[in-house]
ROPA-984093 format. One record per residue (C-alpha): x, y, z; residue in three letters. Coordinates in pm, whole numbers, plus 50000, padded with zeros to 5 digits. Layout:
N
XYZALA...
This chain:
457
533295009947626MET534635030447916THR532895027348252TRP532815058148470HIS532155050048833LYS530505075349057LYS532875088649320GLU531955077449670ILE533075084950024ASP534985055050161SER534145065550515THR530445065050430GLN530825030250280VAL532395017250602LYS529665033650808GLU526945017350596ILE528644983350625ALA528964986351001ALA525515000751065ARG523534975950854PHE525754945350887GLY526534941950517VAL529804935250334ASP531814963650181LEU530774954949825LEU527084957749914THR527764989850106ALA529625003749803THR526724995849570ILE524265012249809LEU526455043049838SER526885046549461ARG523125044449417ARG522585071049683GLY520805046149907ILE522115057450246THR519155065650472THR517835038450705PRO514395038550538GLU515775034450185GLU518355008450290VAL515654988450464ARG513704984750139PHE516844971049973TYR517794946350245LEU514464934750386GLU511474917650225LYS508874918650503ASP505674932650351LEU504904950250678ARG507434977150590ILE505354987650287ALA503385019950319HIS499855020450458ASN497345024350169PRO495255048250377PHE498015073850346LEU496235080950017PHE493865108650121SER491115095449893ALA491475058549978MET488655057250231GLU486275073649983ASP487205047749719ALA486795018449959VAL483435030850089ASP482045035349738ARG483195000749627ILE481804983949939LEU478505002349896ALA478284990149536ALA478914954349648ILE476354956449927GLU473704971649700ASP474344946749420GLY475404973549172GLU477164963148855LYS480804974448861ILE482744979348539LYS486554979748534ILE488314996648245PHE492084993148203GLY494934999847963ASP496174976747689ARG499764971047815ASP501074946448075VAL500534970848360ASP496974977948248GLY496154941348189ILE497524929848527THR495774959248697SER492474949448539THR492834912648631VAL493884921048986LEU490994944949048MET488494921248886TYR489514890249082THR489544909349411THR486074923949363LEU484764890349249GLU486134874149567GLU484364900949771LEU481064891649607GLY480764920049358ALA478804918549035ASP481764929248825VAL482924929348465ASP485944943548282TRP486934958647950ALA490134969047773LEU490744990047459PRO490104969847143ASN491514973046793GLY492655008446724ASP491025023547034ASP493215050847185PRO494795049647527TYR492415056047813GLY488685057747861LEU486615068347559THR483135082947514ILE482225052247311ARG483275029047594ALA481165048747842VAL478135048147614ASP478555010847559LEU478625004447934PHE475415024247981VAL473635008947681GLU474484974047802GLN473044982048143GLY476444977448302GLU475554995748622GLY476615028848764ASN480105024348906LEU483115025748676LEU486675019548800ILE489535029348571THR492885012648635VAL496235023848490ASP494315051548314CYS491655077648383GLY493665106348528ILE493585124248191SER489995114848106ASN488115144048264ALA485845147847961ARG484955111047942GLU484345108548317ILE482125139448304ALA480175122348025HIS479865091248243ALA478425112748522ALA475895127948281GLU474785092648199ARG474385083148564GLY477705065448620MET480095074048902GLU483825068148856THR486805058849071ILE490195065748912VAL493115043049009VAL496115054948811ASP499815063348835HIS500365087148546HIS501195124048578ASN498025144048639PRO496965171948403PRO495925206048530GLU492235197148527GLY491455165748725LEU488435143948652PRO485335148848867GLU485435114149020ALA484245099349348VAL487895093249431ALA491195096749249VAL493975074049372ILE497245084449208ASP500605087249389PRO501695114949153LYS498975138649271LEU500755166049470PRO498295164349759ASP497565126949757CYS499295121150092GLY501215090549975TYR504995090750041PRO506125071749727PHE505205084249382ARG506695056949159ASP504265028149196LEU503125011448876ALA499425010948798GLY499154975448933CYS501024986849244GLY498375013349306VAL495664987449247VAL497354964749502SER497034992849756LYS493284994549691VAL493134956749730VAL494914958350067TRP492614986350182ALA489524966350081LEU490764936650283ARG491554958950582PHE488024972550556ALA486764937850649GLN488404941550993SER487004957951305GLU489704984751286LEU488405000150964TYR487455036851020LYS488065033251392GLN489615064451547THR491505061151874PHE494365077852057CYS497735065352173LEU499115085552463MET502385086752654ASN503165107152965VAL506755112753070ARG508415134253336PRO510055166753229GLY512055192653421ASN509625197553708GLY506775191453464THR505045163253284PHE505005160352907VAL501805145752762ILE502115134552399GLU499345118152199ALA498455108751845VAL495135101051687LYS495015070851455LEU492485061751189ARG493015030350981ASN496425028151157LEU497485061651008VAL498415090851233VAL495915118351150VAL496535142651437ASP499075149251711ARG499305169452031ILE501935176952296ALA501505195452626GLU504225203852881ASN502425210353210LEU503415216853571ALA501475199053848PRO498795219854014GLY499115250053782LEU496445241953527VAL493125223853524ARG492465197053264ILE489675217753105GLU492155246053046GLN494285224352819THR493795212552461ARG493605176652581LEU489845176052643VAL489005184652283ASP491725162052144PHE490565131052335PHE486825137752301ALA485005106452186GLY488205085852155CYS489465055652341GLU492845063652499ILE495435036052473LEU498645036652676VAL501595013852725TYR501825002253088ASP498855020153247ALA499795021653620PRO502725046353591PRO500835066053325GLN497805069353556ALA500025078953850ARG501655107853661MET498255120253542LEU496935120253901ARG499985139454017GLU499455164553738LEU495675169953755PHE494665155454091GLY492855123054183PRO489435134954068SER490375134953698VAL489725101353533GLU491085094253184PHE489805058353145GLY493055044553006LEU493255011652817SER496504993052876ASP498024977652560THR501114962952728ALA499644927752764PRO498514926552399GLN501834940252272LEU503774915152484ALA501664886552347ALA502244897351986ALA505844909452033LEU507424888252311PRO510674907852293GLU508994938152456VAL507424919552748ALA508144935653085GLY510084964752936LYS509345001752940SER509205022352622LEU512415039352730LEU514165005752773LYS512884992952436ILE514125024552266ARG517555020952425GLU517804984652310GLN516784994051958GLN519615019151926ARG521814990651812GLY519564984551511SER520784999551187GLY517275010651098TYR516615027751429ASN516105065251428ASP517925079151736PRO515495108651745THR512445085851769LEU510255096252063SER508725071752308GLU505315079452163LEU506445072951804ASP507975040251922LEU504645031752086PHE502885038051752VAL505355015451568GLU504924987551825LEU501134990351821TYR500914988551441VAL503384959551435ALA501294941051693ALA498114946251487VAL499884931451184HIS501054901451388VAL497514895851519ARG496074899251167SER498244876250956PRO495504872950695GLY496124908650580LEU499454897750436PHE498724860850379ALA495884870750144ASP497824899949996PHE501054882249902ARG499564858549637PRO498544888149418ILE502114900849394LEU502994879249094ASP500824902848887LEU502244933349064VAL505784921948982ALA504864916248617LEU503284950448577GLY505974969048770THR508824953348573LEU507084957448238ALA506414994248306ASP510104999248395LEU509285014848728MET512305022848949PRO513084993849181LEU513455014749490ARG511445020949805ASN508484997149835GLU508674986749470ASN511634965049573ARG509614947749844VAL506604942549616LEU508694929149327VAL510934907749548ARG507924890549702ASN506174889949366GLY509034871349198MET508894845049472GLU505154841249416VAL505644840149038LEU508104811349073ASN505494790549251SER502374806649107THR499084788549128GLU497644811648865ARG497004786148589GLU496974811448307GLY500464823248402LEU501664787448429ARG500334780548081GLU502124811047945LEU505354801748123ILE505084766747978SER504554779947625MET507724800747666GLN509674769447768ASN510324783948113LEU508414758748322LEU510704744048588GLY513214772348554LYS513884796448838ARG512474827848680LEU514454860048702SER513454895848633THR515344891848304THR513044863148206ASP510054885048287VAL511434914348090GLY512454894747780TRP510134864747756GLN506924870647952ILE506144907847935SER506724910947558PRO504144884647465VAL501524900347694ILE502344934647553ASN501994920847202ALA498314913947262SER497774950747330GLY499784962247029ARG497754938846809MET494504952646948GLY493464922047147VAL494614928047508PRO491474910347623GLY493034877547507LYS495864881447759ALA493474892148036ALA491194862547965GLU494214839447972LEU494934850948327LEU491304847348430LEU489764816748265THR489254784348456ASN488804763848138ASP492024743948065PRO491264740647694ALA490524777747663ARG493744785747852ARG495774765247608ARG494074781647312GLU494644816647449LEU498274809647540ALA498914798447182GLU497264829847048VAL499154853447283VAL502564837447230THR501994835846853GLY501224872946806LEU
């Protein structure tokens, strides 16, 4: 066999090594893979879950969360329907266990026997006939089931689609469709596995338990210009920037009501970093009679991020220029947004402490579906493999034991060759529910029985 290496720029390799503090071999590998931008490199070198994308970047995420929470509050029966492969099985288990923890009346189903891929008319009718409620959530399927979802609506059942497959021309009429491959979905990474998309819904549901859910507020920064003052502000909702404004104004030449600022800030709390100088510049610009009612975040940010204490945004930005991941074009306002979000994550450790344990299933599904290990998939799988190697999920431990892997440091190769195939086999043999039940049951004897069945298929 002849290996043909991709030609690379040696200067670029040296720049990557110097910028990110890696050896030349690592820099060469990154260069050959085309991983050269700070954002992409960061996903390869770091494992902090806080660098993963915000789930509310999905334009339909809030609709999905609201409908699920309403169903839980009203005691509606929720039915989850997934696919028969590893990704579908792990997606189903993950969604089921999360909703159960949140107090939902929830059940699940997978294709049986020779059932085709995806939701079927028969499955919908069975849900209705069994009195299974009126909220259906499809996971790792559903995007191509417009006819079946329309039939569900005719029978009084609303649907949420959580999928990752390519969308057809005609989308299903669902309450919400969460799919990173939708052109207008808003999400910056299209290659999540089905279980990866489900994990985003899980994170969003947990965030919805916090006081910040659906809260809209503004972050503002005022800085001197050339004889003017530049006012920049963003509007955040669920920690996602949803609007932005910038005004370059000369003192004494315009009244506040003549600017776009009044409408932009209407009804919103205005947060600033280091309020005294911000208030002084606003008074100089609009006069002492104009009151903005600023809330100073500097003390909270200093408590959460001690390295910024006593420093201006300009000083923090200058110090960060030595970081390989730093964007030299980052504005003071954008830096303020990054610091504020980071501080929220530090003050809310449960968001990630509760999220990380589910990543064993996300790693299994992502690897089994052969999704590209780039961008946030690397962070999810890297953390997921660590969780898998110390998993407290008894069904997985039973399966690992049956495969003679207990006590071994599991690798992605072990997952791909010895764990995923036996779970997949249950789907090919028409009994994916056996694998799902193995991951869910609390009965030790039943776990042993199911592990023997699944590994013997």
